[in-house]
N, C-alpha and C positions, 0 to 999 in steps of 0.2 A: 239873367234873364235867359230862358230856354231859346235853342235854335231853332228857327222856323224851318220844318223840313219841306223841300220841294221836290217834284219829281222831275227826273233827269230825262225829258222827252227827246233832246237831240239823241243821246245813246240809244234810247228805246227805239225810235224812229229809224235809225241806221241799221239795227238788227232785227227789226221786225219785218213780218210778212204782211202782204197786202190786208188780209183778215184782222190781224191783230191792231194794225193802223187804223183800221174801220172801227173796231170794237173799241179804241181810245176815243176816236171821233164821237163816236155816239154816247159814250160817257160823258162827254162835255157839250152834250145836246147840240151837234152840227145836224142840220137838215140832211136827209139821204141824198138829194141831188148834187148837194154840195161835196158829201163823203167820196162820191165816186171820181169828182175831179180832183180833190185833195191828196187821196190816198197815194197816187203816183208822184206827186211832188216831192223834192227835197225839203226837210225840215227848214232850213233858212229861208225856203221860198214862200212859206206859210204867212198869213198875215199876222202881225205883231200881237194883235189881240187875242188871236186864237193861242199863239205860243204862250201867252201869259196864262190865260184859262187852263191850260193843259199842266204847265208846270205848278200852278198853285191851286189845283183842283182836289189835292189830297189824295189822289188815285195811287195805288200801290201795283207794282208790275206784276203780282201774283192774281191780280183781280182780272189782268187781261189776257192772261196766257191760258 
């Protein structure tokens, strides 16, 4: 059985600038007013459902830079 690929959201979040974090949140369909709040939080402070969406979205790092 093939391994399911997930996006390493925590590592990306730690090394990303605010505009890159915003692009990631837009890709997982977060409303703009929430993006302004979430961009400056640490990854572990994000809601669990949002972290799950980020990690299982199928997004590649090259799509965000």
